C-alpha positions in Angstrom: 59.7 -44.9 -57.2 60.1 -43.4 -60.5 62.1 -40.2 -60.6 61.7 -37.6 -63.6 64.7 -35.8 -65.1 64.5 -31.8 -65.0 64.0 -32.2 -68.8 60.9 -34.3 -68.5 59.6 -32.1 -65.8 59.9 -29.0 -68.1 58.4 -30.8 -71.1 55.2 -31.7 -69.0 55.2 -27.9 -67.6 55.2 -26.7 -71.2 52.5 -29.0 -72.3 50.1 -27.8 -69.1 50.6 -24.1 -70.0 48.5 -24.5 -73.0 44.7 -24.2 -72.9 42.5 -27.2 -73.7 40.0 -26.4 -76.3 36.8 -28.0 -76.2 35.4 -28.9 -72.9 33.0 -32.2 -72.9 30.7 -33.7 -70.1 32.6 -36.2 -67.6 32.0 -37.6 -64.3 35.0 -38.6 -61.9 35.0 -41.0 -59.0 37.7 -42.0 -56.8 38.6 -45.1 -54.8 41.4 -46.4 -52.5 42.9 -49.9 -52.2 44.0 -51.7 -48.7 47.4 -50.4 -49.6 46.4 -46.7 -50.0 46.8 -46.5 -53.7 44.4 -44.0 -55.1 42.6 -44.6 -58.5 40.7 -41.9 -60.4 37.9 -43.1 -62.6 37.0 -40.7 -65.5 34.1 -41.2 -67.7 34.0 -38.9 -70.6 30.8 -38.3 -72.5 27.0 -37.8 -71.7 26.1 -39.3 -68.6 22.9 -40.6 -69.7 24.2 -42.5 -72.4 27.1 -44.6 -70.5 27.4 -46.9 -73.5 28.7 -43.8 -75.8 31.5 -42.9 -73.0 35.3 -43.3 -73.3 36.6 -44.7 -69.6 40.0 -43.3 -68.2 41.6 -44.6 -65.0 44.7 -43.5 -63.6 46.3 -44.8 -60.3 48.7 -43.2 -57.9 50.8 -44.9 -55.1 50.1 -44.0 -51.9 53.0 -41.5 -51.4 52.1 -39.8 -54.8 48.5 -39.6 -54.2 49.6 -37.8 -50.7 52.1 -35.5 -52.6 49.3 -34.6 -55.0 46.6 -33.8 -52.6 48.7 -32.1 -49.9 50.6 -29.8 -52.6 49.9 -26.2 -51.7 52.6 -24.6 -54.1 51.4 -22.4 -57.2 53.3 -24.9 -59.6 51.7 -27.8 -60.7 52.1 -31.2 -58.7 54.1 -33.6 -61.0 53.7 -37.1 -59.7 54.1 -40.4 -61.7 50.9 -42.5 -62.2 49.8 -45.6 -64.3 47.0 -44.9 -67.0 44.2 -47.3 -68.4 42.1 -46.0 -71.1 39.0 -47.9 -72.9 37.7 -45.9 -75.8 34.0 -46.2 -77.0 33.8 -48.5 -79.8 30.2 -47.3 -80.9 30.3 -46.3 -84.8 
């Protein structure tokens, strides 16, 4: 299990405190494997032109998925994950 230091948590919270400008279209799906790990698949770009989209996947271990989905606090849930990115290579 990955443990985040207090300094790391404060850095993440500072990043989350800023608004993200420029909202784009995206589609998200989820899947779980036999061990209970949860993967989020994010396709960013126009849904009618998938060849122009970027793809991002992040996977949570079962205990981290549970922590994220069951967190009812007002603070952001901070859980470790693994991320994969495939950027559109269209000119």
